[in-house]
LOKOL-800454 format. One record per residue (C-alpha): residue number from 1; residue in three letters; y, x, z. Coordinates in Angstrom, 2 decimals, always signed. Layout:
<dodos>
DODO/NUM/ala/Y/X/Z
...
</dodos>
This chain:
<dodos>
DODO/1/met/-69.82/-25.09/+29.98
DODO/2/lys/-67.56/-27.21/+32.05
DODO/3/arg/-66.76/-23.64/+34.37
DODO/4/trp/-65.49/-22.03/+31.63
DODO/5/thr/-63.21/-24.69/+29.90
DODO/6/val/-61.70/-25.30/+33.71
DODO/7/leu/-61.17/-22.00/+33.82
DODO/8/leu/-59.56/-21.36/+30.43
DODO/9/leu/-57.12/-23.88/+30.84
DODO/10/leu/-56.02/-22.65/+34.21
DODO/11/leu/-55.23/-19.46/+32.22
DODO/12/leu/-53.55/-21.62/+29.32
DODO/13/leu/-51.45/-23.04/+32.19
DODO/14/met/-50.54/-19.72/+33.95
DODO/15/thr/-49.07/-18.41/+30.67
DODO/16/gly/-46.70/-20.96/+30.40
DODO/17/cys/-45.30/-22.89/+27.31
DODO/18/thr/-42.36/-21.78/+26.03
DODO/19/ser/-40.24/-23.19/+23.30
DODO/20/met/-38.59/-20.36/+20.73
DODO/21/asp/-36.01/-18.06/+22.33
DODO/22/asn/-32.50/-19.11/+22.16
DODO/23/ser/-30.90/-16.34/+23.84
DODO/24/gly/-30.43/-15.01/+20.79
DODO/25/asn/-29.51/-15.79/+17.03
DODO/26/glu/-33.10/-15.33/+15.53
DODO/27/pro/-35.60/-17.77/+15.50
DODO/28/lys/-38.99/-17.25/+17.71
DODO/29/val/-42.19/-19.08/+17.66
DODO/30/asp/-45.16/-18.56/+20.03
DODO/31/val/-48.63/-18.52/+18.53
DODO/32/tyr/-51.74/-18.96/+20.76
DODO/33/tyr/-55.00/-16.54/+19.92
DODO/34/leu/-58.21/-15.86/+21.28
DODO/35/ala/-57.93/-12.50/+23.68
DODO/36/pro/-61.06/-10.61/+25.10
DODO/37/ala/-61.17/-11.40/+28.47
DODO/38/glu/-63.81/-9.76/+30.93
DODO/39/gly/-65.95/-11.89/+33.68
DODO/40/leu/-65.14/-15.18/+31.50
DODO/41/glu/-68.17/-17.01/+29.77
DODO/42/gly/-68.05/-16.92/+26.11
DODO/43/gly/-65.89/-13.51/+26.39
DODO/44/ser/-62.41/-15.06/+25.49
DODO/45/ala/-59.50/-16.16/+26.85
DODO/46/val/-56.52/-17.36/+25.61
DODO/47/asp/-53.25/-15.35/+25.12
DODO/48/arg/-50.29/-15.68/+22.89
DODO/49/val/-48.20/-13.33/+20.35
DODO/50/thr/-44.35/-14.63/+20.27
DODO/51/tyr/-43.04/-13.69/+16.30
DODO/52/thr/-39.97/-13.64/+15.03
DODO/53/ala/-39.79/-16.20/+12.48
DODO/54/ala/-38.89/-15.41/+9.23
DODO/55/his/-36.23/-18.36/+9.11
DODO/56/arg/-35.21/-21.22/+11.16
DODO/57/gly/-36.03/-23.70/+8.18
DODO/58/asp/-39.70/-24.39/+8.93
DODO/59/leu/-40.98/-23.07/+12.15
DODO/60/leu/-43.75/-25.81/+12.19
DODO/61/his/-45.67/-24.67/+9.19
DODO/62/glu/-45.25/-20.94/+10.18
DODO/63/ala/-46.74/-21.41/+13.29
DODO/64/leu/-49.96/-23.36/+11.82
DODO/65/val/-50.31/-20.86/+9.08
DODO/66/arg/-50.22/-17.79/+11.56
DODO/67/leu/-52.62/-20.35/+13.72
DODO/68/thr/-55.41/-19.75/+11.19
DODO/69/glu/-54.65/-16.06/+10.97
DODO/70/asp/-55.50/-13.23/+13.01
DODO/71/pro/-52.47/-11.85/+14.52
DODO/72/glu/-50.56/-9.29/+12.74
DODO/73/glu/-50.41/-7.07/+15.49
DODO/74/lys/-52.67/-4.27/+15.92
DODO/75/thr/-54.77/-5.94/+19.22
DODO/76/lys/-57.89/-7.45/+19.84
DODO/77/met/-57.03/-10.96/+19.97
DODO/78/arg/-58.07/-13.10/+16.99
DODO/79/ser/-57.50/-16.62/+16.07
DODO/80/ala/-59.45/-19.70/+17.39
DODO/81/phe/-60.08/-21.08/+14.04
DODO/82/pro/-63.33/-20.09/+12.31
DODO/83/ser/-63.09/-19.03/+8.76
DODO/84/asp/-64.48/-22.51/+7.61
DODO/85/val/-61.69/-24.70/+9.81
DODO/86/arg/-59.21/-24.84/+7.97
DODO/87/ile/-55.54/-26.73/+7.84
DODO/88/asn/-55.22/-29.95/+5.09
DODO/89/thr/-52.09/-31.28/+5.93
DODO/90/tyr/-49.70/-31.99/+8.94
DODO/91/ser/-46.96/-34.41/+9.46
DODO/92/leu/-44.41/-35.02/+12.07
DODO/93/glu/-42.87/-38.34/+13.11
DODO/94/asp/-41.29/-39.18/+16.69
DODO/95/arg/-42.10/-35.91/+18.20
DODO/96/gln/-45.62/-35.86/+17.23
DODO/97/ile/-47.51/-34.34/+14.77
DODO/98/thr/-50.62/-34.85/+13.37
DODO/99/val/-52.62/-31.97/+12.29
DODO/100/asp/-55.58/-32.99/+9.56
DODO/101/leu/-58.44/-30.47/+9.37
DODO/102/thr/-61.35/-29.82/+6.97
DODO/103/ala/-64.86/-31.13/+7.74
DODO/104/ser/-66.00/-28.42/+9.39
DODO/105/tyr/-64.06/-28.72/+12.59
DODO/106/leu/-66.85/-31.56/+13.65
DODO/107/glu/-69.60/-29.08/+13.12
DODO/108/leu/-68.33/-26.80/+16.10
DODO/109/thr/-69.45/-26.48/+19.52
DODO/110/pro/-67.82/-28.37/+22.31
DODO/111/val/-66.48/-24.58/+23.30
DODO/112/gln/-65.60/-23.83/+19.87
DODO/113/lys/-63.34/-27.11/+19.48
DODO/114/thr/-62.07/-26.63/+22.91
DODO/115/leu/-60.67/-23.22/+21.86
DODO/116/val/-59.48/-24.43/+18.93
DODO/117/arg/-57.80/-27.42/+20.69
DODO/118/cys/-56.46/-25.38/+23.34
DODO/119/cys/-54.52/-22.91/+21.14
DODO/120/leu/-53.49/-25.74/+18.58
DODO/121/val/-51.60/-27.74/+21.16
DODO/122/met/-50.49/-25.35/+23.20
DODO/123/thr/-48.85/-23.48/+20.13
DODO/124/leu/-47.20/-26.60/+18.63
DODO/125/cys/-46.14/-28.21/+22.09
DODO/126/ser/-44.04/-24.71/+22.48
DODO/127/leu/-41.97/-25.85/+19.47
DODO/128/glu/-38.96/-28.34/+20.95
DODO/129/asp/-39.69/-30.92/+18.50
DODO/130/val/-43.25/-31.48/+19.18
DODO/131/asp/-44.69/-33.23/+22.54
DODO/132/arg/-47.72/-34.60/+21.43
DODO/133/val/-50.65/-33.32/+18.75
DODO/134/thr/-53.20/-35.60/+17.00
DODO/135/ile/-56.10/-34.27/+15.22
DODO/136/ser/-57.87/-35.50/+12.63
DODO/137/val/-60.60/-34.50/+10.21
DODO/138/glu/-60.36/-35.52/+6.40
DODO/139/gly/-57.44/-38.43/+7.00
DODO/140/arg/-59.37/-39.99/+9.95
DODO/141/pro/-57.67/-39.40/+13.62
DODO/142/val/-60.48/-38.06/+16.10
DODO/143/glu/-58.58/-36.60/+18.91
DODO/144/pro/-55.03/-38.71/+19.29
DODO/145/gly/-52.24/-37.94/+21.58
DODO/146/leu/-53.10/-34.58/+23.42
DODO/147/thr/-50.61/-32.64/+25.69
DODO/148/gln/-50.52/-30.18/+27.96
DODO/149/asp/-51.55/-32.23/+30.57
DODO/150/ile/-53.75/-33.91/+28.46
DODO/151/leu/-55.81/-30.43/+28.47
DODO/152/leu/-55.92/-29.70/+32.23
DODO/153/trp/-57.20/-33.76/+32.63
DODO/154/glu/-59.65/-33.31/+30.29
DODO/155/ser/-61.07/-30.35/+32.38
DODO/156/thr/-61.59/-32.73/+35.05
DODO/157/ser/-63.35/-35.59/+33.05
DODO/158/gln/-65.71/-33.76/+31.14
DODO/159/asn/-63.46/-33.59/+27.92
DODO/160/asp/-63.94/-37.32/+27.18
DODO/161/tyr/-61.95/-39.32/+24.87
DODO/162/gln/-61.21/-42.60/+23.82
DODO/163/thr/-62.04/-43.46/+20.32
DODO/164/glu/-62.62/-46.23/+17.75
DODO/165/leu/-65.59/-47.01/+15.62
DODO/166/glu/-66.01/-48.85/+12.54
DODO/167/leu/-69.63/-50.11/+12.13
DODO/168/trp/-71.04/-52.49/+9.52
DODO/169/phe/-73.55/-55.35/+10.12
DODO/170/pro/-75.15/-57.93/+7.53
DODO/171/ala/-73.69/-61.31/+7.41
DODO/172/ala/-76.02/-63.75/+8.76
DODO/173/asp/-75.94/-65.58/+5.93
DODO/174/gly/-76.89/-62.81/+3.73
DODO/175/ser/-73.81/-62.54/+1.45
DODO/176/cys/-72.32/-59.49/+2.66
DODO/177/leu/-71.38/-57.01/+4.82
DODO/178/leu/-69.15/-57.72/+8.05
DODO/179/pro/-66.94/-54.69/+9.60
DODO/180/glu/-66.65/-54.83/+13.60
DODO/181/arg/-64.64/-52.17/+15.89
DODO/182/arg/-65.40/-50.87/+18.73
DODO/183/gln/-63.41/-48.92/+21.52
DODO/184/leu/-65.54/-46.02/+23.03
DODO/185/thr/-64.93/-43.47/+25.78
DODO/186/ile/-66.40/-40.33/+23.68
DODO/187/ala/-68.36/-37.22/+25.53
DODO/188/gln/-67.01/-34.02/+23.63
DODO/189/asp/-70.88/-32.47/+24.04
DODO/190/lys/-72.56/-35.54/+22.16
DODO/191/pro/-71.82/-35.90/+18.28
DODO/192/leu/-69.47/-38.86/+17.53
DODO/193/ala/-72.42/-39.84/+14.65
DODO/194/glu/-74.80/-40.04/+17.85
DODO/195/tyr/-72.92/-42.65/+19.23
DODO/196/ala/-72.03/-44.60/+15.86
DODO/197/ala/-76.00/-44.70/+15.23
DODO/198/glu/-76.51/-45.63/+18.87
DODO/199/glu/-73.49/-48.60/+19.03
DODO/200/leu/-75.32/-49.88/+15.62
DODO/201/leu/-78.54/-49.88/+16.69
DODO/202/arg/-77.42/-52.06/+19.81
DODO/203/gly/-76.79/-55.09/+17.25
DODO/204/pro/-73.63/-57.01/+16.49
DODO/205/gln/-71.10/-58.62/+19.17
DODO/206/arg/-69.58/-60.63/+16.47
DODO/207/asn/-71.80/-64.27/+15.99
DODO/208/asp/-71.75/-64.36/+12.57
DODO/209/ala/-73.53/-61.13/+11.82
DODO/210/ala/-77.19/-59.77/+12.23
DODO/211/ala/-78.83/-57.33/+12.93
DODO/212/ala/-78.21/-53.71/+11.21
DODO/213/thr/-82.08/-52.22/+11.64
DODO/214/pro/-85.41/-53.94/+12.16
DODO/215/ala/-86.13/-55.16/+15.63
DODO/216/gly/-87.59/-51.89/+17.91
DODO/217/thr/-85.91/-49.24/+15.79
DODO/218/glu/-85.04/-46.45/+17.68
DODO/219/leu/-82.53/-43.52/+17.05
DODO/220/arg/-84.31/-40.52/+16.79
DODO/221/gly/-81.57/-37.60/+16.15
DODO/222/val/-78.65/-37.68/+13.88
DODO/223/ser/-77.49/-34.25/+12.64
DODO/224/ile/-74.37/-33.46/+10.37
DODO/225/ser/-74.04/-30.65/+7.71
DODO/226/gly/-71.77/-29.96/+4.99
DODO/227/gly/-70.69/-34.28/+4.68
DODO/228/leu/-74.41/-35.04/+4.77
DODO/229/cys/-75.15/-36.96/+7.87
DODO/230/thr/-79.20/-37.09/+8.37
DODO/231/val/-80.08/-40.24/+10.38
DODO/232/asp/-84.13/-39.70/+11.90
DODO/233/leu/-85.36/-43.16/+12.54
DODO/234/ser/-88.35/-44.78/+14.22
DODO/235/gly/-91.26/-46.04/+12.30
DODO/236/glu/-90.20/-49.36/+13.13
DODO/237/tyr/-87.36/-49.33/+10.82
DODO/238/tyr/-90.01/-48.49/+7.97
DODO/239/ala/-92.24/-51.22/+9.57
DODO/240/gly/-89.78/-54.08/+9.46
DODO/241/arg/-87.99/-53.44/+6.48
DODO/242/pro/-87.04/-56.68/+4.76
DODO/243/thr/-89.07/-58.55/+2.10
DODO/244/ser/-85.52/-59.95/+0.52
DODO/245/pro/-83.68/-57.21/-1.91
DODO/246/gly/-80.52/-58.52/-1.06
DODO/247/ala/-81.23/-58.28/+2.76
DODO/248/glu/-82.96/-54.54/+2.00
DODO/249/arg/-79.21/-53.42/+0.26
DODO/250/leu/-77.61/-54.98/+3.40
DODO/251/met/-79.84/-53.67/+6.10
DODO/252/ile/-79.53/-49.67/+4.20
DODO/253/tyr/-76.07/-50.13/+3.57
DODO/254/ala/-74.83/-51.23/+6.91
DODO/255/leu/-75.84/-48.06/+8.28
DODO/256/val/-74.74/-45.58/+5.18
DODO/257/asn/-71.43/-47.79/+5.49
DODO/258/thr/-71.32/-47.13/+9.28
DODO/259/met/-72.06/-43.17/+9.08
DODO/260/thr/-69.82/-42.81/+6.00
DODO/261/ser/-66.78/-43.87/+7.79
DODO/262/leu/-67.14/-41.10/+10.19
DODO/263/pro/-65.22/-38.15/+9.80
DODO/264/gly/-66.43/-35.01/+7.51
DODO/265/val/-69.69/-37.78/+6.07
DODO/266/asp/-69.93/-38.29/+2.53
DODO/267/leu/-73.30/-38.70/+2.14
DODO/268/val/-76.34/-39.98/+4.00
DODO/269/gln/-79.89/-39.65/+4.28
DODO/270/ile/-82.18/-41.39/+6.05
DODO/271/thr/-85.76/-40.45/+7.03
DODO/272/val/-88.19/-42.14/+9.49
DODO/273/glu/-90.11/-40.00/+12.10
DODO/274/gly/-88.93/-36.88/+11.03
DODO/275/gln/-89.94/-37.55/+7.37
DODO/276/arg/-87.76/-37.93/+4.04
DODO/277/leu/-89.59/-41.34/+2.60
DODO/278/glu/-89.79/-41.87/-1.28
DODO/279/lys/-88.68/-45.64/-1.05
DODO/280/tyr/-87.84/-48.35/+1.72
DODO/281/ala/-88.91/-51.54/+0.13
DODO/282/leu/-87.13/-51.46/-3.67
DODO/283/ile/-83.81/-48.94/-2.56
DODO/284/trp/-85.01/-45.09/-3.08
DODO/285/leu/-84.58/-43.25/-0.31
DODO/286/ser/-85.41/-40.17/-1.63
DODO/287/ala/-81.97/-38.72/-2.03
DODO/288/pro/-78.69/-39.51/+0.48
DODO/289/leu/-76.53/-42.12/-0.63
DODO/290/ser/-73.07/-42.60/-0.59
DODO/291/gln/-71.04/-45.30/+0.71
DODO/292/ala/-70.78/-48.87/-0.85
DODO/293/glu/-67.61/-50.77/-0.76
DODO/294/glu/-69.01/-53.46/-3.35
DODO/295/phe/-70.70/-55.48/-0.67
DODO/296/thr/-68.09/-55.39/+2.19
DODO/297/tyr/-66.52/-58.53/+3.42
DODO/298/pro/-62.46/-57.32/+2.62
DODO/299/val/-63.56/-55.83/-0.82
DODO/300/leu/-65.38/-59.24/-1.56
DODO/301/met/-62.02/-61.23/-0.38
DODO/302/lys/-59.79/-59.15/-2.68
DODO/303/trp/-61.60/-59.57/-5.50
DODO/304/gly/-59.84/-61.87/-7.99
DODO/305/trp/-61.86/-60.44/-10.83
DODO/306/phe/-64.96/-61.67/-12.65
DODO/307/val/-68.68/-60.27/-11.14
DODO/308/val/-71.59/-59.51/-13.16
DODO/309/asp/-74.97/-58.28/-12.44
DODO/310/leu/-76.03/-55.18/-13.43
DODO/311/tyr/-79.82/-54.41/-13.76
DODO/312/leu/-80.91/-51.12/-12.49
DODO/313/glu/-84.45/-49.90/-11.80
DODO/314/ala/-86.08/-50.37/-8.02
DODO/315/ala/-88.42/-48.35/-6.73
DODO/316/asn/-91.19/-50.38/-7.74
DODO/317/gly/-90.16/-49.62/-11.56
DODO/318/lys/-88.89/-52.82/-12.21
DODO/319/leu/-85.49/-54.30/-12.60
DODO/320/ile/-83.25/-55.77/-10.20
DODO/321/ala/-79.64/-57.55/-10.60
DODO/322/val/-77.00/-56.02/-8.69
DODO/323/pro/-73.62/-57.87/-8.67
DODO/324/val/-70.57/-55.50/-9.34
DODO/325/pro/-66.97/-56.61/-10.00
DODO/326/thr/-65.88/-55.99/-13.65
DODO/327/gly/-61.78/-55.22/-12.81
DODO/328/asp/-61.56/-58.52/-14.98
DODO/329/gln/-58.85/-61.64/-13.54
DODO/330/glu/-60.48/-63.78/-15.39
DODO/331/phe/-63.22/-64.62/-17.28
DODO/332/pro/-62.62/-63.65/-21.12
DODO/333/asp/-64.78/-65.01/-24.19
DODO/334/ala/-68.37/-64.32/-23.26
DODO/335/leu/-68.58/-61.86/-26.11
DODO/336/ser/-66.08/-59.74/-24.64
DODO/337/met/-67.33/-59.84/-20.98
DODO/338/thr/-70.55/-58.96/-22.40
DODO/339/gly/-69.27/-55.91/-23.67
DODO/340/arg/-67.35/-55.29/-20.65
DODO/341/ala/-70.92/-55.61/-18.85
DODO/342/val/-72.47/-53.14/-20.98
DODO/343/glu/-69.83/-50.41/-20.59
DODO/344/leu/-70.41/-50.70/-16.76
DODO/345/leu/-73.96/-50.53/-17.30
DODO/346/leu/-73.88/-47.32/-19.36
DODO/347/ser/-71.00/-45.80/-17.39
DODO/348/leu/-72.60/-46.35/-13.84
DODO/349/asp/-71.13/-43.53/-11.36
DODO/350/his/-73.16/-45.52/-8.50
DODO/351/thr/-76.46/-47.04/-8.69
DODO/352/trp/-76.74/-48.27/-4.88
DODO/353/gly/-79.84/-46.56/-4.35
DODO/354/tyr/-81.62/-47.80/-7.45
DODO/355/arg/-81.70/-45.81/-10.66
DODO/356/ser/-79.98/-46.59/-13.95
DODO/357/ala/-82.53/-47.66/-16.88
DODO/358/ile/-80.66/-46.38/-19.79
DODO/359/pro/-80.50/-42.70/-20.45
DODO/360/glu/-77.70/-40.91/-19.70
DODO/361/gly/-75.22/-40.25/-22.67
DODO/362/thr/-75.92/-43.53/-24.00
DODO/363/arg/-72.79/-44.90/-25.47
DODO/364/leu/-71.98/-48.18/-26.82
DODO/365/leu/-70.64/-48.61/-30.22
DODO/366/gly/-70.26/-52.16/-30.66
DODO/367/val/-71.18/-55.76/-29.57
DODO/368/glu/-71.46/-59.02/-31.93
DODO/369/ala/-72.84/-62.55/-31.83
DODO/370/gln/-75.44/-64.13/-34.38
DODO/371/glu/-75.59/-67.54/-33.78
DODO/372/arg/-77.18/-67.76/-30.28
DODO/373/asn/-77.98/-64.17/-29.75
DODO/374/cys/-76.66/-60.96/-29.08
DODO/375/val/-76.66/-57.78/-31.29
DODO/376/ile/-75.82/-54.30/-29.45
DODO/377/arg/-75.42/-51.37/-30.84
DODO/378/val/-75.39/-47.76/-28.95
DODO/379/ser/-76.07/-44.42/-30.11
DODO/380/arg/-78.77/-42.25/-30.34
DODO/381/glu/-79.36/-41.06/-26.72
DODO/382/phe/-80.89/-44.37/-25.77
DODO/383/leu/-83.78/-43.02/-27.38
DODO/384/val/-84.83/-40.40/-24.93
DODO/385/gly/-87.71/-40.61/-22.80
DODO/386/asn/-91.35/-42.25/-23.26
DODO/387/asn/-92.38/-46.09/-24.79
DODO/388/arg/-92.04/-47.64/-21.33
DODO/389/gln/-88.79/-45.80/-20.51
DODO/390/arg/-87.27/-46.72/-23.44
DODO/391/thr/-88.60/-50.61/-23.17
DODO/392/leu/-87.37/-50.58/-19.36
DODO/393/ala/-83.64/-49.48/-21.13
DODO/394/ala/-83.66/-52.51/-23.71
DODO/395/glu/-84.65/-54.71/-21.11
DODO/396/ala/-81.76/-53.47/-18.93
DODO/397/leu/-79.62/-53.84/-21.66
DODO/398/ala/-80.90/-57.54/-22.57
DODO/399/ala/-80.81/-58.98/-18.95
DODO/400/thr/-77.26/-57.84/-18.34
DODO/401/ala/-75.76/-59.38/-21.56
DODO/402/ile/-78.09/-62.80/-21.28
DODO/403/gly/-76.53/-62.76/-17.83
DODO/404/val/-73.15/-62.63/-18.75
DODO/405/gly/-73.48/-64.45/-22.39
DODO/406/asn/-75.81/-67.30/-21.80
DODO/407/tyr/-77.89/-65.79/-25.08
DODO/408/gln/-81.50/-66.93/-26.16
DODO/409/gly/-81.93/-62.76/-27.15
DODO/410/val/-80.46/-59.53/-27.51
DODO/411/met/-81.23/-57.39/-30.49
DODO/412/ile/-80.71/-53.49/-30.42
DODO/413/met/-79.52/-51.33/-33.05
DODO/414/val/-79.21/-47.56/-32.47
DODO/415/glu/-76.90/-46.53/-34.29
DODO/416/asn/-77.42/-48.33/-37.63
DODO/417/glu/-80.62/-48.96/-37.71
DODO/418/pro/-82.92/-51.65/-35.79
DODO/419/tyr/-84.85/-50.70/-32.56
DODO/420/ala/-88.18/-51.73/-32.23
DODO/421/asp/-88.43/-53.16/-35.70
DODO/422/gly/-85.96/-55.62/-34.70
DODO/423/met/-87.59/-57.02/-31.77
DODO/424/leu/-85.49/-59.37/-29.76
DODO/425/phe/-85.37/-59.04/-26.30
DODO/426/arg/-85.47/-61.59/-23.78
DODO/427/arg/-84.68/-61.76/-19.68
DODO/428/glu/-88.39/-62.76/-18.84
DODO/429/gly/-91.87/-61.25/-18.03
DODO/430/glu/-92.68/-58.80/-15.31
DODO/431/trp/-89.83/-56.39/-15.68
DODO/432/phe/-87.77/-58.40/-12.98
DODO/433/val/-87.64/-58.85/-9.19
DODO/434/asp/-85.63/-61.72/-7.82
DODO/435/gly/-82.52/-60.12/-6.56
</dodos>
């Protein structure tokens, strides 16, 4: 692979890098493509096609459009960009252009990345206004400051480059997740996600943070496909799982938030010894998890909002309290805040590894106080499910409302009819775990 890269780059430099042809009035742009080449591993070299641009207005845009398409001429050359790698946006500032690519770029082989990178840099550097190229993926820089000289340097340095990783670790006091940034030298033939997972397993460097994985946990593999990052860990990750719900949340989301900070990663599936687990301790692991800013220090510091406990179903079938910001700057009267909390509970778009106990589609129709009790009126969708599921949903409503308004109990009305013969639900009993 390295021999192929060196040969490719030597061919590139031999072709030269010319600006637009200024000998005439017609603006021209050089675009680099893959061309058949005998005797080279991979079967391709790089050559250019010079186009007469339609106008001088935006040569940069025309060059980028042509880069991702096969040349118009009837040649055997083709675009270095696979069909699923597209350009999202680009911006030029101080002679440096940043080209943002779709997440599919990260799934290319090292050779494919080299070909895309070379054609992109050689094409853009042939324009008189561009000296350097930064490649980003979905808004996150992955290969900054590329030049023709750097392309040649990469061929003799095993394609290494510098990058910064954002890692997340549980705070030592268990209050939140703390960020830690690390500068690393990354090799092109090793996935960035693998580096991130390895660094996380090494543990924090800051003194106020704790380990993100149980002692002895080893990384068995990392893969990314279609925005889903699968992280496979050794059995110690499950055997040493925390017993505290709060500690479990931070340990799980230290990994999830770290991996979703990488370009092209939206969801994380945690597996142990190659197997997908149904649950960790109280968090469901059977489905992928998405990023949760709610547990991170920077977000916590910005919250001037009132925070309420929403009660969700944990993996042991009981309810657990999860602190969630309401968006309110000040605490209004208890009844108004109760309505806000219940609305949040009914409209959750993120359950942090737990499950909503409320049937989907249930709407809040009204909240009122009667002496020391609270009456919550909901739509008929609330009745979906068996007796246990309905009871759990009622307990979730009651626990959420009582936590906000300090009521003695909660009565639930479905439309205009009392639920469970007007039973008063209280925040007590075997339905709850200490969150």
